[in-house]
N, C-alpha and C positions, 0 to 999 in steps of 0.2 A: 443622548437622552433628552436634554433640554429642547433640542430642535424637534424631536418627535413629539414631545409633550406640547410644544407650541402649535404643532400642526394637528393635534388632536388624535394622533395615532396611539399615544400612551395617555391614559387618564390618571392612573395611580401607579406608584412604584414603591415597593417596600422590600427590605431584605428578608430572606427566609432564615430562620434560626436552625442551627445544627443541634438537634436534640441530644446527640451523643456528648457534645461539649457542654451543653447546658446541664445535663445530668451530672457530669464530672464537676462542674463548678458548684452545683447544688450540694454535693457532698463535701467538697474541700473548702467551700466558702460560706454558703448560707447555713448549712447544717452543722458546721464545725464550731466547736466551743473551745475558747482559750487557745486558739491556734492563730498563727500569723496568716494574713490574707494572701491568697495566691496572686499577687499583683501582676507578675509576668503573664499568667494565664488570662487575667482580666484585660490586660493591655492587648494581648494577641486577639482576643475575641471582640471586645467592645471598643478598643482604641485607646489612644494615649490620654485624651481628655478625661474619659470616664475613670481610667486607672489612676490618673493623677488626683482626681477628686477623692476617690476612696482611699488613696495613700494619705492625703491630708486629713481626711476624716479619721482614719485610724490613728494617725499621729496625734491629732488633737484630743481625741478620746483618751489615749494613754497619758498624755501630758496633764489632763485635768485631774488625774489621780493625786498628784502632789498637792495642789491647793485644797482639794477635798479632804485629804488626810490631815494636812496641817491645820486647816480650818476646824475640823472636828476636834482635834486635840486641843486647840486653843479654846474652843467653845466649852469643852468639858472642864478644863482647869481654870476658867475665868470665874472670879467671884461675882456676886450679884450687885456690888456696889458700883456707882457711876465711874469712879476713878479706874477700877480694874477693867471695866468695859471699854473705856476710852483708850487705855493703853493697849488692850487687845486689838482694837480697831486700828490703831496706828501701826502696830507690829504686822497685822495682816495686810494692811495697805502696802507697807514696805516689801513684804514678801511677794505680793502680787506684781509690784513693779519689776522686781528682780526676775520673778518667774516669767512674766510676759516678755522681757527682754531676751532671756535665754531661749524661750520657746520660739520666738521669731527668728533668732540667729540660727538655731538648730534646724528649723524647717527650711531656711534658705539653703543650707547645706544639703539636707536630705532631698529637697525638691530638685537641686541641681544634679545630684547623683542620679535620680530617676530620669531626668531629662537627658542626661548624657547616656545613660544605659539604654533608653528607648529611642535615641537618635533625634531628639527634638531641641537639643541645646544650641541656642544661637550664640554667636560671638558677642560678648558683652560690650556695650558701647565704651566703657571705661578702658578696655584693653587697647583701643586705638586712639584714645585721646592723649593729649599732651599732659605730662605731669603737672600737678598744681604748682604755682610759683613759690609756695612756702616750702615745698619738699626739698630737703637737703640730703645730699649723698654724692658719692663719687661716680664718675662715668665709667662704664664698662661695656663689653660686648655680651649681650644676652646669650646664654647657652641654649636657649629654646628657639628664639627667633633670629639670632645672629645679627641683631641690630643693636645700635648704641642706645644705652638706657642709663638712668640714674639708679644706683644700687645703695641701699642702706643696710648694713649688717643686721640680721635678725636678733643677735644677742644684745645689741644696743637698744633695739626697740623693746625687747623683753625686759631689759634692765630698767628702762624708763617706765614701762608699764607697772613693774613691781614695786619700784621705789618712789614713784611720783604719782602716776595715774591712780593706782589702787588706793594709796593712802588719802589722796585728795577726795576721791569719790566716797570713801568710808567716812571721812570727816564731814563732808556735805550731808550724808545721810544721818550721821549722829547729830549734826546741828539742827536739821529739820525735826528730828525726833524730839530733842530737847525743847525746841521752841514750841512745838505742838503740845508737848506734855505740859509746858508751863502755861499755855493758853487754857488747856483743859482744867488745870489746877485753879487758875484764876476764875474760870467760869463757875467752878463748883463753889469757890469761896463767895463769889458775888451772889449766887443763888441762895446761899445759906444766910446771908444778911438780909433780913426782912425790911430794915429801915431804909435801904438804899432807894433812890428814885427809880422809876421804871426804866427810864432811858439808859441808866448806867448798866442795866442788865445786859444790854447789847454791846457793852464795851469789849468783852473778850472776843466776840465775833469780828468786831471791827479791827481789833489788833491783829487777829489771825489773818484777815483779808490783806491787811497791809504787809504782814510778814510774808505771806505767800507771793505777793507781787514783787516785793523787794528781792526775795530769794530767787524768783524766776529770772529777773534781770541779772542778778549776780551769777547764777549758774550758767546762763548763756555765755557770759564772758569767760568763765572758767572752762566751759566746753570748747569754745573757740580756741582758747590758749592751749588746752591739751591736745586738740586736733592738730594745731599747727606744730606743736613740739613733737607729737608722736608720728 
């Protein structure tokens, strides 16, 4: 086809649609309400890229229900005073961080399932790389590849995640929440005192910026330590 187009034999080329399949997709996909998308039929007709896009779009739309519902409930039960609004803002921000992390990890799994199902899953680069130097484990013969590999028992990893990683992460979230809440309280107090100089009204924001920078550096070290230990 490219050679014929270059010689001028073919001027335009476009695929013809199958009206029978389009009508079937119209009923099962476009006109369907509250039903799962026929992703396999979409893949068979439009190709993997189009099907993967609509799979992600459907997954994203469904996942947005959680922050929408939580945000609506939070907005309904939040009082009109500044302190309640600040607390709600912090709570919603923490919820969005957790939601975004879970959304990303779940889509990685879902996308890999679709790619494997539709025959487009490539061999991941990390599967042929050497294990990181910090990895600790005993050598064994892999039951899958029959090659020598380092093996770390899953129960030990789960034990570390439950007793160390999870408590440390929760403690970090609690620390951030308390520090931000303290800054909001300080800001409200500063704004309530009329006799203070104008420059001191920016003090809570400056303190908050310093806290965020310090916590960022601290959490980087904590994250590296948890990664090496896990």
